[in-house]
MARLOPA-724839 format. One record per residue (C-alpha): residue number from 1; residue in three letters; x, y, z. Coordinates in steps of 0.5 Angstrom, whole numbers, plus 500, padded with zeros to 3 digits. Last residue first. Example, Ala and Ser with C-alpha at 12.3 -4.5 7.8 and 13.67 -1.06 7.14 Angstrom:
BEGIN
{2 "SER" {527 498 514}};
{1 "ALA" {525 491 516}};
This chain:
BEGIN
{348 "UNK" {862 229 465}};
{347 "UNK" {864 231 457}};
{346 "UNK" {868 238 456}};
{345 "UNK" {874 235 452}};
{344 "UNK" {871 239 446}};
{343 "UNK" {869 232 441}};
{342 "UNK" {866 229 448}};
{341 "UNK" {862 235 449}};
{340 "UNK" {860 234 441}};
{339 "UNK" {858 228 441}};
{338 "UNK" {854 228 448}};
{337 "UNK" {849 234 444}};
{336 "UNK" {847 238 450}};
{335 "UNK" {851 244 449}};
{334 "UNK" {847 245 442}};
{333 "UNK" {848 252 439}};
{332 "UNK" {854 253 443}};
{331 "UNK" {857 247 442}};
{330 "UNK" {857 246 434}};
{329 "UNK" {860 253 434}};
{328 "UNK" {865 250 438}};
{327 "UNK" {865 244 434}};
{326 "UNK" {866 248 428}};
{325 "UNK" {872 251 431}};
{324 "UNK" {875 245 433}};
{323 "UNK" {874 242 427}};
{322 "UNK" {878 248 423}};
{321 "UNK" {884 248 429}};
{320 "UNK" {884 240 428}};
{319 "UNK" {885 240 420}};
{318 "UNK" {888 233 419}};
{317 "UNK" {883 232 414}};
{316 "UNK" {879 227 418}};
{315 "UNK" {878 233 423}};
{314 "UNK" {877 237 417}};
{313 "UNK" {871 231 415}};
{312 "UNK" {868 230 422}};
{311 "UNK" {867 237 423}};
{310 "UNK" {864 237 415}};
{309 "UNK" {858 232 419}};
{308 "UNK" {857 236 425}};
{307 "UNK" {856 242 419}};
{306 "UNK" {851 238 415}};
{305 "UNK" {848 234 422}};
{304 "UNK" {846 242 424}};
{303 "UNK" {843 244 417}};
{302 "UNK" {839 239 418}};
{301 "UNK" {836 240 425}};
{300 "UNK" {835 248 423}};
{299 "UNK" {830 246 418}};
{298 "UNK" {832 248 410}};
{297 "UNK" {827 253 407}};
{296 "UNK" {833 258 406}};
{295 "UNK" {840 255 408}};
{294 "UNK" {843 255 401}};
{293 "UNK" {850 255 401}};
{292 "UNK" {851 250 407}};
{291 "UNK" {849 243 401}};
{290 "UNK" {855 247 397}};
{289 "UNK" {860 246 403}};
{288 "UNK" {858 240 405}};
{287 "UNK" {859 237 397}};
{286 "UNK" {866 241 397}};
{285 "UNK" {869 238 404}};
{284 "UNK" {867 231 402}};
{283 "UNK" {870 231 395}};
{282 "UNK" {876 234 399}};
{281 "UNK" {876 228 404}};
{280 "UNK" {876 222 398}};
{279 "UNK" {878 217 405}};
{278 "UNK" {872 212 402}};
{277 "UNK" {867 214 408}};
{276 "UNK" {868 221 407}};
{275 "UNK" {866 220 401}};
{274 "UNK" {859 216 403}};
{273 "UNK" {858 221 408}};
{272 "UNK" {859 227 404}};
{271 "UNK" {854 223 399}};
{270 "UNK" {849 222 406}};
{269 "UNK" {849 230 406}};
{268 "UNK" {848 232 399}};
{267 "UNK" {842 227 399}};
{266 "UNK" {840 232 405}};
{265 "UNK" {842 238 402}};
{264 "UNK" {837 235 395}};
{263 "UNK" {831 233 400}};
{262 "UNK" {831 240 402}};
{261 "UNK" {832 243 396}};
{260 "UNK" {836 245 390}};
{259 "UNK" {842 243 392}};
{258 "UNK" {845 240 386}};
{257 "UNK" {845 232 386}};
{256 "UNK" {850 230 379}};
{255 "UNK" {854 224 382}};
{254 "UNK" {849 221 387}};
{253 "UNK" {848 215 385}};
{252 "UNK" {855 214 383}};
{251 "UNK" {857 216 390}};
{250 "UNK" {852 212 393}};
{249 "UNK" {854 205 390}};
{248 "UNK" {861 207 392}};
{247 "UNK" {859 208 399}};
{246 "UNK" {855 201 399}};
{245 "UNK" {861 198 396}};
{244 "UNK" {866 201 401}};
{243 "UNK" {862 199 407}};
{242 "UNK" {863 201 413}};
{241 "UNK" {857 205 415}};
{240 "UNK" {853 198 414}};
{239 "UNK" {846 197 416}};
{238 "UNK" {845 205 417}};
{237 "UNK" {850 207 411}};
{236 "UNK" {845 202 406}};
{235 "UNK" {839 206 409}};
{234 "UNK" {841 213 409}};
{233 "UNK" {843 212 401}};
{232 "UNK" {836 209 400}};
{231 "UNK" {832 213 404}};
{230 "UNK" {835 220 400}};
{229 "UNK" {835 216 393}};
{228 "UNK" {827 215 394}};
{227 "UNK" {826 222 396}};
{226 "UNK" {831 224 390}};
{225 "UNK" {826 221 386}};
{224 "UNK" {831 221 379}};
{223 "UNK" {832 213 377}};
{222 "UNK" {823 212 378}};
{221 "UNK" {822 205 376}};
{220 "UNK" {829 202 378}};
{219 "UNK" {828 206 384}};
{218 "UNK" {822 204 386}};
{217 "UNK" {826 197 385}};
{216 "UNK" {832 198 389}};
{215 "UNK" {827 201 395}};
{214 "UNK" {823 194 395}};
{213 "UNK" {830 191 396}};
{212 "UNK" {834 197 401}};
{211 "UNK" {828 195 406}};
{210 "UNK" {828 187 405}};
{209 "UNK" {835 188 407}};
{208 "UNK" {833 193 413}};
{207 "UNK" {829 188 416}};
{206 "UNK" {828 192 423}};
{205 "UNK" {821 191 423}};
{204 "UNK" {819 198 423}};
{203 "UNK" {824 199 417}};
{202 "UNK" {821 193 413}};
{201 "UNK" {814 197 416}};
{200 "UNK" {816 202 413}};
{199 "UNK" {819 201 407}};
{198 "UNK" {813 196 405}};
{197 "UNK" {808 203 405}};
{196 "UNK" {813 205 401}};
{195 "UNK" {812 199 396}};
{194 "UNK" {805 200 396}};
{193 "UNK" {805 207 393}};
{192 "UNK" {810 206 389}};
{191 "UNK" {805 202 386}};
{190 "UNK" {800 206 386}};
{189 "UNK" {794 208 391}};
{188 "UNK" {797 214 394}};
{187 "UNK" {802 216 399}};
{186 "UNK" {803 223 403}};
{185 "UNK" {810 222 407}};
{184 "UNK" {811 226 413}};
{183 "UNK" {816 228 416}};
{182 "UNK" {817 234 420}};
{181 "UNK" {815 231 427}};
{180 "UNK" {818 224 424}};
{179 "UNK" {816 219 420}};
{178 "UNK" {808 222 420}};
{177 "UNK" {804 218 415}};
{176 "UNK" {799 222 411}};
{175 "UNK" {795 217 406}};
{174 "UNK" {791 220 400}};
{173 "UNK" {785 217 399}};
{172 "UNK" {781 217 392}};
{171 "UNK" {774 218 392}};
{170 "UNK" {769 218 387}};
{169 "UNK" {766 211 386}};
{168 "UNK" {770 210 379}};
{167 "UNK" {776 212 381}};
{166 "UNK" {777 209 388}};
{165 "UNK" {775 203 384}};
{164 "UNK" {780 203 379}};
{163 "UNK" {785 206 384}};
{162 "UNK" {790 200 384}};
{161 "UNK" {788 194 379}};
{160 "UNK" {794 194 377}};
{159 "UNK" {797 192 382}};
{158 "UNK" {794 185 383}};
{157 "UNK" {802 182 386}};
{156 "UNK" {803 189 389}};
{155 "UNK" {796 189 393}};
{154 "UNK" {799 182 396}};
{153 "UNK" {805 185 399}};
{152 "UNK" {801 189 402}};
{151 "UNK" {796 184 406}};
{150 "UNK" {801 181 408}};
{149 "UNK" {807 186 410}};
{148 "UNK" {800 190 413}};
{147 "UNK" {799 183 417}};
{146 "UNK" {806 182 419}};
{145 "UNK" {807 189 421}};
{144 "UNK" {800 190 426}};
{143 "UNK" {802 197 428}};
{142 "UNK" {795 199 428}};
{141 "UNK" {797 205 422}};
{140 "UNK" {801 199 418}};
{139 "UNK" {794 194 419}};
{138 "UNK" {791 201 416}};
{137 "UNK" {795 201 411}};
{136 "UNK" {794 194 409}};
{135 "UNK" {787 195 408}};
{134 "UNK" {787 201 404}};
{133 "UNK" {792 197 399}};
{132 "UNK" {787 190 401}};
{131 "UNK" {781 193 398}};
{130 "UNK" {784 198 392}};
{129 "UNK" {788 191 390}};
{128 "UNK" {781 187 390}};
{127 "UNK" {782 180 391}};
{126 "UNK" {781 180 398}};
{125 "UNK" {774 183 398}};
{124 "UNK" {771 181 404}};
{123 "UNK" {778 184 408}};
{122 "UNK" {775 190 407}};
{121 "UNK" {770 189 411}};
{120 "UNK" {773 186 417}};
{119 "UNK" {778 192 416}};
{118 "UNK" {773 198 416}};
{117 "UNK" {769 195 422}};
{116 "UNK" {774 195 426}};
{115 "UNK" {776 203 423}};
{114 "UNK" {770 205 425}};
{113 "UNK" {771 213 423}};
{112 "UNK" {765 215 418}};
{111 "UNK" {771 216 413}};
{110 "UNK" {772 208 415}};
{109 "UNK" {766 204 415}};
{108 "UNK" {765 208 408}};
{107 "UNK" {771 205 405}};
{106 "UNK" {769 198 408}};
{105 "UNK" {762 199 406}};
{104 "UNK" {764 200 398}};
{103 "UNK" {770 194 399}};
{102 "UNK" {765 190 401}};
{101 "UNK" {760 192 395}};
{100 "UNK" {766 190 391}};
{99 "UNK" {766 183 394}};
{98 "UNK" {759 183 392}};
{97 "UNK" {759 184 386}};
{96 "UNK" {755 190 384}};
{95 "UNK" {749 188 380}};
{94 "UNK" {742 188 386}};
{93 "UNK" {747 193 390}};
{92 "UNK" {745 198 385}};
{91 "UNK" {738 197 384}};
{90 "UNK" {737 198 392}};
{89 "UNK" {742 204 392}};
{88 "UNK" {749 204 394}};
{87 "UNK" {752 210 398}};
{86 "UNK" {759 210 398}};
{85 "UNK" {758 217 394}};
{84 "UNK" {754 220 399}};
{83 "UNK" {760 219 403}};
{82 "UNK" {764 222 400}};
{81 "UNK" {760 228 400}};
{80 "UNK" {755 231 393}};
{79 "UNK" {757 239 394}};
{78 "UNK" {761 238 388}};
{77 "UNK" {766 244 388}};
{76 "UNK" {764 251 384}};
{75 "UNK" {768 251 377}};
{74 "UNK" {775 254 376}};
{73 "UNK" {774 261 373}};
{72 "UNK" {774 261 366}};
{71 "UNK" {781 262 362}};
{70 "UNK" {781 267 356}};
{69 "UNK" {788 271 359}};
{68 "UNK" {790 270 365}};
{67 "UNK" {787 272 371}};
{66 "UNK" {790 274 378}};
{65 "UNK" {786 276 384}};
{64 "UNK" {789 269 389}};
{63 "UNK" {795 266 385}};
{62 "UNK" {794 260 382}};
{61 "UNK" {796 253 384}};
{60 "UNK" {797 248 379}};
{59 "UNK" {802 244 383}};
{58 "UNK" {805 245 389}};
{57 "UNK" {811 240 392}};
{56 "UNK" {813 241 400}};
{55 "UNK" {820 238 402}};
{54 "UNK" {820 234 408}};
{53 "UNK" {826 230 411}};
{52 "UNK" {829 224 416}};
{51 "UNK" {828 219 410}};
{50 "UNK" {826 214 415}};
{49 "UNK" {819 213 411}};
{48 "UNK" {819 217 405}};
{47 "UNK" {817 224 404}};
{46 "UNK" {812 229 401}};
{45 "UNK" {809 235 404}};
{44 "UNK" {803 237 399}};
{43 "UNK" {799 241 396}};
{42 "UNK" {795 241 390}};
{41 "UNK" {791 246 385}};
{40 "UNK" {787 251 385}};
{39 "UNK" {780 246 385}};
{38 "UNK" {782 244 391}};
{37 "UNK" {786 238 393}};
{36 "UNK" {789 238 401}};
{35 "UNK" {794 233 404}};
{34 "UNK" {795 234 411}};
{33 "UNK" {800 231 417}};
{32 "UNK" {800 237 422}};
{31 "UNK" {794 236 425}};
{30 "UNK" {793 229 428}};
{29 "UNK" {788 224 424}};
{28 "UNK" {782 225 419}};
{27 "UNK" {781 230 414}};
{26 "UNK" {776 230 408}};
{25 "UNK" {777 234 402}};
{24 "UNK" {773 239 397}};
{23 "UNK" {774 242 390}};
{22 "UNK" {772 235 387}};
{21 "UNK" {774 229 391}};
{20 "UNK" {778 229 397}};
{19 "UNK" {778 222 402}};
{18 "UNK" {784 223 407}};
{17 "UNK" {787 219 411}};
{16 "UNK" {792 220 417}};
{15 "UNK" {798 217 420}};
{14 "UNK" {802 221 426}};
{13 "UNK" {800 216 432}};
{12 "UNK" {802 209 428}};
{11 "UNK" {808 211 425}};
{10 "UNK" {812 211 431}};
{9 "UNK" {817 217 432}};
{8 "UNK" {824 218 429}};
{7 "UNK" {828 224 432}};
{6 "UNK" {831 227 426}};
{5 "UNK" {838 228 424}};
{4 "UNK" {838 220 422}};
{3 "UNK" {845 219 421}};
{2 "UNK" {848 218 427}};
{1 "UNK" {855 221 429}};
């Protein structure tokens, strides 16, 4: 059975970019791929290219109508638009360097919806990290993977300058990459964001080795990032599904994982798959049972994939009755699943 439990779609049609500041935000792209920043906090659907999962993070939110003692209401949003912040006056242009002007004009062109002009202008500032960052993701959106890789690698080499100009002009980009029907990865101008973009580029071009390398770099700096762990585990299994070395690495990486979110549940799924490959069937079964204990906020596809893996484990353990019972329930839920049909002897 496949490891990906969502149908992967091309990144380009689902890529969005929000420029937000204060209590306002401007959104571009299709519905379902949004990141909102408001005076009451932020909310975003968080994922990673290739993970096949998502979860929502909240920060600084307050319940409507509640008032903490001694705390004042948040100030009203700044009425100045992003376009106005990026409009340079005559005297400003006299003192702003030419490459910085190219960056400002490129960002403004993109906010106005003119992507071609934006890329052309941003190309005039190749030594500005924020310019190559935005240009790289625009190239990724357009399916120009070679150009995207070059730009994002250049950004990585000058990562110390990321976010400086965005902050200077009071706009902050949040890029949303729609990886599957349910997964949206949100990326900001940071080293982490650049590496996540490179992971997507490498996956789109089938270069799993470089994608894994980028994720390992991320894990060194973000050892507790569950989404990075999930993506790395999936890529390791997909690139070499029978590799005992990869499976041992996954088990070590997931030794203390708890079923705290959809991301953690997916990580338990991959841990179980690694344990089954290592023929540690009891541990694999117990891992899957833990993954199925919490169903709230878990998608049907994720739960289905966990149950499929458990059926595989029962079969490997020689518990044919339990395995068949699981397959029958899966077939009743999804009779079009060719693998399950074959397991039950119902394939046409």
